[in-house]
PASEBA-1860 file (N, C-alpha, C; in nm, 3 decimals):
! residues 208
1> MIDGMPGA> 0.084/-0.118/0.000/0.000/0.000/0.000/0.088/0.124/0.000 ~ 0.054/0.222/-0.082/0.128/0.347/-0.085/0.030/0.463/-0.072 ~ 0.063/0.555/0.019/-0.020/0.674/0.036/0.071/0.790/0.067 ~ 0.014/0.908/0.086/0.096/1.022/0.120/0.049/1.151/0.056 ~ 0.139/1.247/0.050/0.106/1.379/-0.001/0.078/1.377/-0.151 ~ -0.014/1.464/-0.197/-0.029/1.479/-0.342/0.101/1.532/-0.401 ~ 0.137/1.482/-0.518/0.261/1.524/-0.581/0.383/1.447/-0.537 ~ 0.365/1.349/-0.449/0.479/1.271/-0.402/0.531/1.176/-0.510
9> GKTTALHR> 0.451/1.151/-0.612/0.494/1.062/-0.720/0.446/0.919/-0.707 ~ 0.347/0.898/-0.620/0.297/0.762/-0.595/0.248/0.694/-0.722 ~ 0.156/0.760/-0.792/0.093/0.699/-0.909/0.194/0.679/-1.021 ~ 0.280/0.778/-1.042/0.382/0.767/-1.146/0.473/0.648/-1.120 ~ 0.518/0.633/-0.997/0.608/0.523/-0.963/0.539/0.387/-0.978 ~ 0.415/0.379/-0.934/0.344/0.251/-0.944/0.317/0.213/-1.090 ~ 0.281/0.311/-1.172/0.261/0.282/-1.315/0.391/0.231/-1.377 ~ 0.501/0.294/-1.344/0.628/0.252/-1.401/0.663/0.111/-1.355
17> LQDTLPHQ> 0.638/0.084/-1.227/0.670/-0.049/-1.175/0.588/-0.156/-1.245 ~ 0.459/-0.130/-1.263/0.373/-0.228/-1.328/0.411/-0.246/-1.475 ~ 0.447/-0.137/-1.542/0.488/-0.145/-1.682/0.618/-0.223/-1.697 ~ 0.707/-0.208/-1.599/0.838/-0.272/-1.606/0.833/-0.419/-1.567 ~ 0.748/-0.452/-1.470/0.737/-0.590/-1.421/0.591/-0.637/-1.429 ~ 0.537/-0.647/-1.549/0.394/-0.677/-1.562/0.353/-0.814/-1.509 ~ 0.446/-0.908/-1.502/0.412/-1.042/-1.456/0.438/-1.062/-1.308 ~ 0.504/-0.967/-1.245/0.535/-0.979/-1.102/0.457/-0.881/-1.015
25> VVVFPEAQ> 0.391/-0.783/-1.078/0.329/-0.674/-1.002/0.185/-0.652/-1.046 ~ 0.098/-0.633/-0.948/-0.040/-0.591/-0.970/-0.062/-0.463/-0.891 ~ -0.122/-0.363/-0.954/-0.149/-0.235/-0.887/-0.299/-0.207/-0.890 ~ -0.357/-0.189/-0.772/-0.496/-0.144/-0.764/-0.495/0.008/-0.778 ~ -0.566/0.065/-0.877/-0.567/0.210/-0.894/-0.642/0.280/-0.781 ~ -0.622/0.410/-0.772/-0.688/0.487/-0.667/-0.839/0.472/-0.677 ~ -0.904/0.445/-0.566/-1.049/0.426/-0.564/-1.120/0.559/-0.589 ~ -1.228/0.554/-0.665/-1.307/0.673/-0.695/-1.451/0.650/-0.648
33> PPDDLISD> -1.495/0.722/-0.544/-1.632/0.701/-0.496/-1.734/0.752/-0.596 ~ -1.852/0.691/-0.602/-1.956/0.737/-0.693/-2.002/0.878/-0.656 ~ -2.054/0.949/-0.755/-2.097/1.088/-0.734/-2.225/1.100/-0.653 ~ -2.301/0.992/-0.638/-2.432/1.004/-0.575/-2.431/0.977/-0.424 ~ -2.313/0.967/-0.363/-2.308/0.949/-0.217/-2.355/1.078/-0.150 ~ -2.439/1.064/-0.047/-2.510/1.182/0.004/-2.445/1.247/0.125 ~ -2.338/1.189/0.178/-2.275/1.247/0.295/-2.127/1.212/0.297 ~ -2.052/1.287/0.378/-1.910/1.257/0.391/-1.890/1.120/0.456
41> EATARYLL> -1.975/1.086/0.552/-1.961/0.955/0.615/-1.982/0.843/0.514 ~ -2.078/0.862/0.423/-2.101/0.760/0.321/-1.979/0.747/0.229 ~ -1.916/0.860/0.198/-1.797/0.857/0.114/-1.683/0.787/0.186 ~ -1.662/0.821/0.313/-1.556/0.757/0.392/-1.582/0.607/0.403 ~ -1.705/0.569/0.428/-1.739/0.427/0.440/-1.711/0.354/0.309 ~ -1.746/0.416/0.197/-1.720/0.354/0.067/-1.571/0.330/0.048 ~ -1.490/0.434/0.073/-1.346/0.425/0.050/-1.279/0.325/0.146 ~ -1.325/0.323/0.270/-1.266/0.230/0.367/-1.310/0.086/0.340
49> TEAQGRLV> -1.432/0.070/0.294/-1.477/-0.064/0.253/-1.395/-0.112/0.134 ~ -1.368/-0.020/0.042/-1.283/-0.053/-0.073/-1.143/-0.093/-0.027 ~ -1.089/-0.020/0.071/-0.956/-0.053/0.123/-0.955/-0.191/0.186 ~ -1.061/-0.224/0.259/-1.071/-0.357/0.320/-1.078/-0.464/0.211 ~ -1.155/-0.438/0.107/-1.167/-0.534/-0.002/-1.035/-0.558/-0.073 ~ -0.954/-0.454/-0.080/-0.823/-0.469/-0.145/-0.731/-0.560/-0.064 ~ -0.742/-0.554/0.067/-0.664/-0.645/0.150/-0.701/-0.790/0.121 ~ -0.830/-0.815/0.114/-0.878/-0.951/0.086/-0.832/-0.996/-0.053
57> DAQRLQQA> -0.847/-0.908/-0.153/-0.808/-0.942/-0.289/-0.657/-0.965/-0.300 ~ -0.579/-0.883/-0.229/-0.433/-0.900/-0.232/-0.393/-1.036/-0.175 ~ -0.455/-1.075/-0.064/-0.424/-1.204/-0.004/-0.462/-1.318/-0.099 ~ -0.576/-1.304/-0.163/-0.622/-1.409/-0.257/-0.525/-1.421/-0.375 ~ -0.484/-1.308/-0.430/-0.393/-1.310/-0.544/-0.257/-1.369/-0.506 ~ -0.208/-1.333/-0.388/-0.076/-1.381/-0.347/-0.078/-1.530/-0.311 ~ -0.194/-1.577/-0.264/-0.205/-1.721/-0.238/-0.208/-1.799/-0.368 ~ -0.276/-1.742/-0.468/-0.286/-1.810/-0.598/-0.157/-1.799/-0.678
65> HPGLLVFS> -0.081/-1.690/-0.654/0.042/-1.666/-0.731/0.153/-1.627/-0.634 ~ 0.215/-1.722/-0.568/0.322/-1.692/-0.473/0.432/-1.607/-0.538 ~ 0.476/-1.507/-0.466/0.579/-1.418/-0.517/0.525/-1.295/-0.588 ~ 0.394/-1.292/-0.616/0.332/-1.175/-0.679/0.332/-1.058/-0.581 ~ 0.367/-0.939/-0.629/0.362/-0.819/-0.547/0.236/-0.741/-0.580 ~ 0.157/-0.709/-0.478/0.031/-0.638/-0.498/0.038/-0.504/-0.426 ~ 0.013/-0.396/-0.501/0.017/-0.261/-0.445/-0.119/-0.195/-0.462 ~ -0.148/-0.103/-0.372/-0.268/-0.020/-0.383/-0.225/0.126/-0.386
73> DRCHIGVL> -0.275/0.199/-0.484/-0.251/0.343/-0.493/-0.348/0.411/-0.397 ~ -0.298/0.450/-0.282/-0.372/0.506/-0.169/-0.443/0.395/-0.091 ~ -0.473/0.429/0.035/-0.538/0.335/0.124/-0.614/0.413/0.232 ~ -0.635/0.354/0.348/-0.712/0.417/0.454/-0.646/0.544/0.508 ~ -0.513/0.553/0.497/-0.443/0.668/0.554/-0.482/0.797/0.483 ~ -0.496/0.792/0.351/-0.541/0.911/0.278/-0.681/0.952/0.315 ~ -0.767/0.855/0.340/-0.905/0.885/0.381/-0.905/0.962/0.513 ~ -0.823/0.917/0.606/-0.815/0.981/0.737/-0.749/1.118/0.728
81> AYRYALQV> -0.641/1.129/0.651/-0.571/1.256/0.638/-0.661/1.362/0.577 ~ -0.740/1.324/0.480/-0.831/1.417/0.413/-0.932/1.474/0.512 ~ -0.990/1.386/0.592/-1.092/1.432/0.687/-1.032/1.511/0.804 ~ -0.910/1.477/0.840/-0.841/1.555/0.941/-0.817/1.698/0.890 ~ -0.770/1.709/0.766/-0.742/1.841/0.709/-0.870/1.922/0.693 ~ -0.978/1.859/0.655/-1.107/1.929/0.646/-1.148/1.984/0.782 ~ -1.132/1.902/0.884/-1.169/1.944/1.019/-1.085/2.062/1.065 ~ -0.954/2.054/1.048/-0.862/2.158/1.095/-0.889/2.290/1.024
89> TGQGSRQD> -0.924/2.285/0.897/-0.947/2.408/0.820/-1.092/2.456/0.826 ~ -1.173/2.393/0.910/-1.312/2.438/0.926/-1.404/2.402/0.813 ~ -1.362/2.306/0.729/-1.445/2.265/0.615/-1.513/2.131/0.640 ~ -1.492/2.075/0.758/-1.554/1.949/0.796/-1.561/1.943/0.947 ~ -1.628/1.845/0.999/-1.649/1.836/1.144/-1.556/1.735/1.208 ~ -1.531/1.754/1.336/-1.452/1.656/1.413/-1.525/1.522/1.414 ~ -1.656/1.526/1.411/-1.734/1.404/1.412/-1.705/1.319/1.287 ~ -1.690/1.385/1.171/-1.660/1.311/1.048/-1.524/1.242/1.058
97> FDRALELA> -1.426/1.313/1.114/-1.294/1.256/1.130/-1.296/1.140/1.229 ~ -1.360/1.160/1.344/-1.368/1.054/1.445/-1.439/0.930/1.390 ~ -1.545/0.954/1.313/-1.619/0.842/1.258/-1.534/0.765/1.156 ~ -1.454/0.837/1.078/-1.365/0.769/0.983/-1.262/0.684/1.057 ~ -1.209/0.736/1.168/-1.115/0.657/1.249/-1.182/0.530/1.301 ~ -1.305/0.545/1.350/-1.379/0.429/1.402/-1.400/0.325/1.293 ~ -1.436/0.372/1.172/-1.461/0.278/1.062/-1.333/0.207/1.021 ~ -1.222/0.281/1.015/-1.095/0.219/0.978/-1.058/0.111/1.079
105> DHFGLTAP> -1.081/0.138/1.206/-1.052/0.040/1.309/-1.148/-0.079/1.298 ~ -1.276/-0.049/1.275/-1.377/-0.154/1.263/-1.346/-0.250/1.147 ~ -1.294/-0.196/1.037/-1.262/-0.278/0.921/-1.126/-0.346/0.933 ~ -1.057/-0.326/1.045/-0.930/-0.391/1.067/-0.815/-0.334/0.985 ~ -0.826/-0.207/0.946/-0.726/-0.147/0.857/-0.609/-0.085/0.932 ~ -0.626/-0.058/1.061/-0.523/0.014/1.135/-0.439/-0.076/1.224 ~ -0.472/-0.202/1.232/-0.399/-0.292/1.321/-0.263/-0.329/1.264 ~ -0.161/-0.339/1.350/-0.030/-0.386/1.303/-0.043/-0.523/1.238
113> GAHDHVLV> 0.018/-0.540/1.123/0.011/-0.668/1.054/-0.105/-0.680/0.958 ~ -0.195/-0.582/0.957/-0.308/-0.588/0.864/-0.259/-0.581/0.720 ~ -0.152/-0.505/0.696/-0.092/-0.492/0.564/0.051/-0.545/0.569 ~ 0.097/-0.600/0.459/0.237/-0.643/0.453/0.330/-0.523/0.470 ~ 0.296/-0.413/0.405/0.381/-0.294/0.411/0.298/-0.173/0.367 ~ 0.300/-0.067/0.444/0.235/0.058/0.406/0.341/0.166/0.400 ~ 0.365/0.220/0.280/0.459/0.329/0.261/0.382/0.461/0.258 ~ 0.424/0.556/0.336/0.363/0.688/0.338/0.470/0.788/0.293
121> LLVDPAES> 0.444/0.854/0.181/0.542/0.946/0.122/0.510/1.089/0.161 ~ 0.606/1.155/0.221/0.592/1.294/0.263/0.659/1.386/0.160 ~ 0.595/1.499/0.137/0.652/1.604/0.053/0.614/1.737/0.115 ~ 0.709/1.829/0.124/0.679/1.961/0.175/0.563/2.021/0.096 ~ 0.465/2.085/0.164/0.348/2.139/0.093/0.383/2.231/-0.024 ~ 0.483/2.316/-0.007/0.522/2.405/-0.117/0.574/2.326/-0.237 ~ 0.651/2.221/-0.211/0.700/2.136/-0.319/0.587/2.059/-0.384 ~ 0.489/2.018/-0.303/0.372/1.949/-0.355/0.301/2.036/-0.459
129> VARRSAYA> 0.283/2.163/-0.427/0.217/2.256/-0.520/0.301/2.275/-0.645 ~ 0.431/2.291/-0.628/0.519/2.314/-0.743/0.516/2.197/-0.840 ~ 0.513/2.076/-0.788/0.513/1.957/-0.874/0.384/1.942/-0.952 ~ 0.277/1.997/-0.898/0.145/1.979/-0.961/0.095/2.108/-1.027 ~ 0.185/2.197/-1.060/0.146/2.329/-1.110/0.060/2.323/-1.236 ~ 0.074/2.216/-1.313/-0.006/2.203/-1.435/-0.155/2.196/-1.407 ~ -0.191/2.161/-1.283/-0.333/2.145/-1.248/-0.385/2.260/-1.160 ~ -0.304/2.362/-1.140/-0.338/2.468/-1.044/-0.467/2.543/-1.081
137> HDDRYRLW> -0.498/2.550/-1.207/-0.617/2.627/-1.250/-0.738/2.537/-1.275 ~ -0.727/2.410/-1.242/-0.839/2.318/-1.259/-0.923/2.320/-1.132 ~ -1.045/2.367/-1.142/-1.129/2.386/-1.023/-1.159/2.255/-0.952 ~ -1.148/2.144/-1.021/-1.172/2.014/-0.957/-1.072/1.988/-0.845 ~ -0.953/2.047/-0.855/-0.847/2.023/-0.759/-0.821/2.143/-0.668 ~ -0.919/2.232/-0.660/-0.900/2.356/-0.583/-0.851/2.328/-0.442 ~ -0.913/2.234/-0.375/-0.878/2.205/-0.236/-0.733/2.160/-0.222 ~ -0.684/2.091/-0.323/-0.548/2.036/-0.316/-0.440/2.142/-0.340
145> FDPDFLDA> -0.482/2.266/-0.364/-0.389/2.378/-0.375/-0.412/2.481/-0.264 ~ -0.499/2.450/-0.171/-0.525/2.536/-0.056/-0.410/2.519/0.044 ~ -0.332/2.624/0.070/-0.215/2.610/0.157/-0.249/2.558/0.297 ~ -0.358/2.607/0.355/-0.396/2.563/0.489/-0.435/2.416/0.490 ~ -0.508/2.374/0.386/-0.548/2.234/0.377/-0.426/2.144/0.361 ~ -0.333/2.183/0.273/-0.213/2.102/0.251/-0.127/2.095/0.377 ~ -0.116/2.209/0.449/-0.039/2.208/0.573/-0.099/2.111/0.675 ~ -0.233/2.111/0.686/-0.300/2.021/0.780/-0.284/1.875/0.736
153> YHRFLTHL> -0.296/1.850/0.607/-0.280/1.715/0.553/-0.138/1.663/0.583 ~ -0.040/1.750/0.559/0.099/1.715/0.585/0.123/1.692/0.734 ~ 0.062/1.775/0.818/0.078/1.760/0.963/0.024/1.626/1.011 ~ -0.090/1.584/0.956/-0.145/1.455/0.993/-0.048/1.342/0.958 ~ 0.007/1.348/0.837/0.097/1.241/0.791/0.227/1.238/0.870 ~ 0.277/1.355/0.910/0.403/1.358/0.984/0.385/1.318/1.130 ~ 0.261/1.315/1.176/0.232/1.274/1.314/0.138/1.153/1.316 ~ 0.155/1.064/1.220/0.065/0.948/1.208/0.062/0.864/1.334
161> GTWLPPDS> 0.173/0.859/1.406/0.178/0.778/1.527/0.084/0.825/1.635 ~ 0.032/0.948/1.622/-0.069/0.997/1.716/-0.201/0.924/1.698 ~ -0.226/0.881/1.574/-0.356/0.824/1.540/-0.352/0.675/1.512 ~ -0.240/0.626/1.464/-0.229/0.486/1.423/-0.110/0.420/1.492 ~ -0.113/0.288/1.509/0.002/0.219/1.569/0.129/0.248/1.490 ~ 0.235/0.290/1.557/0.359/0.328/1.486/0.417/0.218/1.399 ~ 0.393/0.091/1.433/0.449/-0.017/1.353/0.355/-0.064/1.242 ~ 0.251/0.017/1.212/0.158/-0.021/1.106/0.187/0.053/0.975
169> FTTHDATT> 0.295/0.131/0.970/0.329/0.207/0.849/0.476/0.247/0.856 ~ 0.528/0.291/0.741/0.663/0.347/0.731/0.655/0.477/0.654 ~ 0.713/0.584/0.705/0.711/0.712/0.635/0.847/0.739/0.571 ~ 0.843/0.804/0.456/0.965/0.845/0.385/0.944/0.986/0.332 ~ 1.042/1.072/0.351/1.035/1.207/0.298/1.085/1.206/0.154 ~ 0.995/1.237/0.060/1.029/1.235/-0.082/1.042/1.377/-0.137 ~ 1.064/1.476/-0.050/1.076/1.614/-0.095/1.195/1.631/-0.186 ~ 1.306/1.568/-0.152/1.428/1.583/-0.232/1.470/1.452/-0.299
177> SSAWTVLL> 1.381/1.355/-0.297/1.409/1.229/-0.365/1.286/1.192/-0.447 ~ 1.285/1.074/-0.504/1.171/1.033/-0.585/1.097/0.916/-0.522 ~ 0.968/0.907/-0.553/0.890/0.793/-0.505/0.945/0.663/-0.561 ~ 1.002/0.671/-0.681/1.060/0.551/-0.742/1.173/0.495/-0.658 ~ 1.261/0.584/-0.610/1.372/0.541/-0.527/1.323/0.476/-0.399 ~ 1.221/0.537/-0.337/1.163/0.481/-0.215/1.101/0.345/-0.242 ~ 1.031/0.335/-0.354/0.967/0.208/-0.390/1.070/0.098/-0.411 ~ 1.179/0.132/-0.476/1.285/0.033/-0.498/1.337/-0.023/-0.367
185> SALPPHLT> 1.346/0.064/-0.266/1.401/0.020/-0.137/1.311/-0.080/-0.067 ~ 1.183/-0.086/-0.108/1.088/-0.177/-0.044/1.072/-0.309/-0.120 ~ 1.137/-0.319/-0.236/1.122/-0.439/-0.319/1.226/-0.544/-0.284 ~ 1.196/-0.670/-0.312/1.295/-0.776/-0.293/1.418/-0.751/-0.381 ~ 1.537/-0.786/-0.332/1.662/-0.761/-0.407/1.662/-0.818/-0.549 ~ 1.600/-0.935/-0.569/1.606/-0.995/-0.702/1.527/-0.915/-0.805 ~ 1.438/-0.828/-0.758/1.364/-0.742/-0.850/1.434/-0.607/-0.868 ~ 1.489/-0.552/-0.760/1.554/-0.421/-0.771/1.675/-0.426/-0.864
193> ERLAPTPA> 1.736/-0.542/-0.878/1.850/-0.555/-0.969/1.810/-0.531/-1.114 ~ 1.680/-0.545/-1.142/1.631/-0.528/-1.279/1.581/-0.387/-1.305 ~ 1.583/-0.304/-1.202/1.526/-0.170/-1.213/1.633/-0.066/-1.183 ~ 1.609/0.054/-1.230/1.707/0.161/-1.209/1.641/0.281/-1.144 ~ 1.717/0.359/-1.066/1.661/0.479/-1.005/1.635/0.588/-1.108 ~ 1.557/0.689/-1.069/1.525/0.801/-1.155/1.568/0.930/-1.088 ~ 1.558/1.043/-1.157/1.594/1.170/-1.094/1.514/1.198/-0.968 ~ 1.551/1.302/-0.896/1.498/1.327/-0.762/1.351/1.358/-0.757
201> TADRPEAP> 1.294/1.414/-0.863/1.154/1.453/-0.860/1.069/1.362/-0.945 ~ 0.937/1.383/-0.939/0.845/1.299/-1.015/0.873/1.309/-1.165 ~ 0.842/1.203/-1.239/0.871/1.201/-1.381/0.784/1.300/-1.460 ~ 0.663/1.319/-1.416/0.571/1.408/-1.489/0.472/1.467/-1.389 ~ 0.408/1.580/-1.425/0.308/1.637/-1.333/0.200/1.533/-1.305 ~ 0.163/1.524/-1.179/0.069/1.421/-1.136/-0.056/1.487/-1.080 ~ -0.172/1.440/-1.121/-0.297/1.496/-1.069/-0.305/1.473/-0.918 ~ -0.363/1.566/-0.844/-0.375/1.549/-0.699/-0.453/1.423/-0.665
END
């Protein structure tokens, strides 16, 4: 599972990994909730249910194909960080955030050992904006360019141990490095020998 700041290069790195090792890697794309959900709690429940389903699917795939690597682009951590940032910036309620935490716990997503490995990529908010400048004028991503929202989102990720068991995730600062380099460090040696590092920043502008 990979999550973290927008612009950290998560999606770019995962696409490259899957393209390079198509028979060894499966990537679940970022979940997109339907437009007809009527409340934030319904949206959080949908995304967290999806995250739980991905755990089950990953286990099934790995049992059927030993040695297969299964990744998810975003997971429960992004769901929680988003609601925390909404609450801090006055655009959401503490109740929505608390309820999302309860649901994540109820679905077994926050327990140590629930995931084989959760990578959380940190990027300084200013760098996050700079990397995604191509999308700055797209109103769909307005919130992801709000400095206060990004600061709160980043604060949640840098203090994850306040909310989640410290041994249930690993954080890496990708402000001056690339998500690809971080991803390589988490792969088995026999696969990393077939792959090469990339420059320090993301390969291309990435949508929030």
